RODO-2510 file (C-alpha; in nm, 4 decimals, decimal comma):
residues 113
     n   res          X          Y          Z
     1     m     4,3866     4,0223    13,1157
     2     s     4,2832     3,7602    12,9484
     3     a     3,9436     3,9395    12,8161
     4     r     4,1919     4,1725    12,6524
     5     l     4,3860     3,8879    12,4612
     6     s     4,0322     3,6838    12,3910
     7     l     3,9240     4,0205    12,2211
     8     a     4,2511     4,0714    12,0177
     9     a     4,2893     3,7305    11,8667
    10     l     3,8443     3,7529    11,8024
    11     a     3,9650     4,0858    11,6054
    12     c     4,2629     3,9162    11,4578
    13     a     3,9901     3,6525    11,3285
    14     i     3,7025     3,8849    11,1710
    15     a     3,9689     4,0533    10,9672
    16     s     4,1185     3,7748    10,8443
    17     c     3,7943     3,6289    10,7336
    18     a     3,7806     3,5437    10,3726
    19     y     3,4453     3,7232    10,1643
    20     v     3,3039     3,7522     9,9181
    21     e     3,0683     4,0730     9,8490
    22     a     2,7871     4,1108     9,5566
    23     t     2,6486     4,4342     9,4205
    24     t     2,3917     4,3425     9,1111
    25     t     2,1991     4,5837     8,8525
    26     q     1,9072     4,4089     8,6493
    27     y     1,8861     4,5709     8,2710
    28     v     1,6122     4,8617     8,2019
    29     g     1,3897     4,7329     7,9585
    30     v     1,4336     4,3674     7,9578
    31     p     1,1452     4,1270     8,1236
    32     r     1,1370     4,0723     8,5276
    33     f     1,1037     3,6747     8,5955
    34     p     1,0143     3,5169     8,8889
    35     p     1,3407     3,3868     9,1544
    36     s     1,4817     3,0718     9,0467
    37     k     1,6178     2,8498     9,3149
    38     p     2,0113     2,8822     9,3231
    39     a     2,1096     2,4955     9,2575
    40     a     1,9320     2,4986     8,9547
    41     v     2,1831     2,8204     8,7844
    42     q     2,4808     2,7398     8,5978
    43     v     2,7945     2,9199     8,6095
    44     l     2,9390     2,9137     8,2923
    45     p     3,2755     3,0497     8,2084
    46     a     3,2054     3,2339     7,8641
    47     e     2,8518     3,3472     7,6802
    48     p     2,7104     3,0451     7,5715
    49     a     2,5666     2,9978     7,1825
    50     q     2,2306     2,8904     7,3232
    51     r     2,0055     3,1707     7,2590
    52     h     1,9072     3,3461     7,5963
    53     d     1,8541     3,6755     7,7488
    54     r     2,0521     3,9141     7,9385
    55     l     1,8599     3,9906     8,2313
    56     g     2,1579     4,1925     8,4547
    57     e     2,5320     4,1917     8,5857
    58     v     2,6323     4,0846     8,8934
    59     l     2,9735     4,2080     9,0490
    60     l     3,1316     4,0149     9,3269
    61     d     3,4238     4,1890     9,5751
    62     i     3,6754     3,9272     9,6787
    63     s     3,9141     3,8829     9,9499
    64     v     4,2442     3,7586     9,7758
    65     d     4,4729     3,6739    10,1408
    66     p     4,2585     3,4680    10,2104
    67     a     4,1380     3,3680     9,9373
    68     p     3,7219     3,2208     9,9421
    69     p     3,6809     2,8302     9,7914
    70     v     3,6015     2,8465     9,4460
    71     a     3,3085     2,7050     9,5259
    72     d     3,1949     2,9748     9,7029
    73     i     3,2407     3,2048     9,4596
    74     e     3,0255     3,0086     9,2817
    75     e     2,7499     2,9730     9,5493
    76     r     2,7506     3,3899     9,5492
    77     l     2,6990     3,4196     9,1417
    78     r     2,3732     3,1400     9,1600
    79     e     2,2387     3,3658     9,4566
    80     e     2,2359     3,6695     9,2791
    81     g     2,1904     3,5633     8,9823
    82     a     1,8651     3,3077     9,0265
    83     k     1,7366     3,6875     9,2945
    84     m     1,6837     3,8048     8,8948
    85     g     1,5221     3,4588     8,7777
    86     a     1,7993     3,3738     8,5753
    87     n     1,8776     3,0377     8,4473
    88     a     2,2954     3,0812     8,4184
    89     v     2,5354     3,3412     8,5226
    90     y     2,8370     3,3635     8,2633
    91     v     3,1623     3,5489     8,3998
    92     i     3,2980     3,8146     8,1760
    93     r     3,5507     3,9451     8,3720
    94     d     3,7707     3,8252     8,6769
    95     v     4,0848     4,0458     8,7571
    96     i     4,3158     4,0631     9,1021
    97     r     4,4366     4,4554     9,1431
    98     p     4,6880     4,5467     9,3951
    99     g     4,5548     4,6979     9,6480
   100     e     4,2051     4,6613     9,5527
   101     g     4,1322     4,2858     9,5840
   102     r     3,9810     4,0677     9,3254
   103     k     3,6387     4,1756     9,1262
   104     l     3,4580     3,9246     8,8949
   105     i     3,1699     4,0205     8,6671
   106     g     2,8881     3,7992     8,5524
   107     i     2,5919     3,8459     8,3613
   108     a     2,2598     3,6601     8,4295
   109     i     2,0587     3,5376     8,1567
   110     r     1,8103     3,3012     8,0822
   111     f     1,7661     3,0414     7,8185
   112     r     1,4714     3,1087     7,5624
   113     q     1,2834     2,8337     7,5351
***
């Protein structure tokens, strides 16, 4: 009997975990760069004025109940941008839709020298 309760409690705990899932799309026809270090990738609230090249998009599917910490969302943006060799990722869309959850789209960029 206690094994069933333990399994039920574990199932509830797993179902209630916050998540941040990512899908990336590298743009066609743009230069490819070696991966960068996630800690070096900046997360920006808008497109920067500094000259840059757009490398691709990062789509995050984020739980809303429970919502993950903002630091986890930013870290995922850094990780995915780093895979493309980005210096920064800026957010172009961040919406919450009932029944669909939270969707965030960022553009991975590399600053020009």
